[in-house]
One Martini backbone bead per residue (centre of mass of N, CA, C, O) as a GRO file, in nm:
protein
   69
    1UNK     BB    1  -2.531   2.231  -0.978
    2UNK     BB    2  -2.432   1.935  -0.793
    3UNK     BB    3  -2.168   1.821  -0.580
    4UNK     BB    4  -2.038   1.483  -0.517
    5UNK     BB    5  -1.963   1.209  -0.365
    6UNK     BB    6  -1.946   0.896  -0.409
    7UNK     BB    7  -2.015   0.587  -0.252
    8UNK     BB    8  -1.724   0.453  -0.336
    9UNK     BB    9  -1.598   0.614  -0.120
   10UNK     BB   10  -1.422   0.623   0.138
   11UNK     BB   11  -1.436   0.744   0.457
   12UNK     BB   12  -1.142   0.841   0.469
   13UNK     BB   13  -1.151   1.019   0.215
   14UNK     BB   14  -1.393   1.197   0.313
   15UNK     BB   15  -1.219   1.315   0.557
   16UNK     BB   16  -0.983   1.453   0.362
   17UNK     BB   17  -1.226   1.574   0.186
   18UNK     BB   18  -1.374   1.861   0.016
   19UNK     BB   19  -1.683   1.953  -0.143
   20UNK     BB   20  -1.824   2.188  -0.335
   21UNK     BB   21  -2.152   2.185  -0.427
   22UNK     BB   22  -2.141   2.431  -0.642
   23UNK     BB   23  -1.830   2.419  -0.776
   24UNK     BB   24  -1.639   2.144  -0.712
   25UNK     BB   25  -1.435   2.204  -0.512
   26UNK     BB   26  -1.130   2.063  -0.392
   27UNK     BB   27  -1.030   1.987  -0.053
   28UNK     BB   28  -0.850   1.972   0.224
   29UNK     BB   29  -0.909   1.826   0.573
   30UNK     BB   30  -0.625   1.689   0.585
   31UNK     BB   31  -0.355   1.498   0.613
   32UNK     BB   32  -0.108   1.399   0.383
   33UNK     BB   33   0.058   1.074   0.338
   34UNK     BB   34   0.281   0.918   0.142
   35UNK     BB   35   0.335   0.658   0.321
   36UNK     BB   36   0.035   0.566   0.310
   37UNK     BB   37  -0.069   0.737   0.043
   38UNK     BB   38  -0.010   0.819  -0.306
   39UNK     BB   39  -0.325   0.787  -0.397
   40UNK     BB   40  -0.641   0.918  -0.524
   41UNK     BB   41  -0.982   0.809  -0.606
   42UNK     BB   42  -1.225   1.039  -0.708
   43UNK     BB   43  -1.570   1.024  -0.707
   44UNK     BB   44  -1.785   1.227  -0.908
   45UNK     BB   45  -2.101   1.404  -0.883
   46UNK     BB   46  -2.340   1.549  -1.111
   47UNK     BB   47  -2.641   1.746  -1.039
   48UNK     BB   48  -2.945   1.847  -1.126
   49UNK     BB   49  -3.282   2.028  -1.103
   50UNK     BB   50  -3.447   1.861  -1.269
   51UNK     BB   51  -3.734   1.702  -1.456
   52UNK     BB   52  -3.552   1.496  -1.428
   53UNK     BB   53  -3.263   1.433  -1.291
   54UNK     BB   54  -2.935   1.482  -1.391
   55UNK     BB   55  -2.627   1.287  -1.438
   56UNK     BB   56  -2.273   1.281  -1.362
   57UNK     BB   57  -1.933   1.143  -1.394
   58UNK     BB   58  -1.605   1.131  -1.227
   59UNK     BB   59  -1.245   1.107  -1.213
   60UNK     BB   60  -1.011   1.190  -0.951
   61UNK     BB   61  -0.661   1.211  -0.952
   62UNK     BB   62  -0.452   1.205  -0.659
   63UNK     BB   63  -0.119   1.302  -0.606
   64UNK     BB   64   0.130   1.236  -0.371
   65UNK     BB   65   0.395   1.417  -0.246
   66UNK     BB   66   0.731   1.390  -0.134
   67UNK     BB   67   0.873   1.658   0.055
   68UNK     BB   68   1.110   1.525   0.237
   69UNK     BB   69   1.315   1.430  -0.018
   0.00000   0.00000   0.00000
């Protein structure tokens, strides 16, 4: 199974997060600022290598906490 961001995710969000294609683990690739955006809705797709390939999708909601206050 391979994991990817769906095309519905903005390019800015794709620049801030990295998804491991094999494990599906999501990591930050840039700094998140609570004052800019308080939450992100990441649409993830999982696809197998079958013939024909099957896929499923889910939504991951990430909330940013303001650690300065």
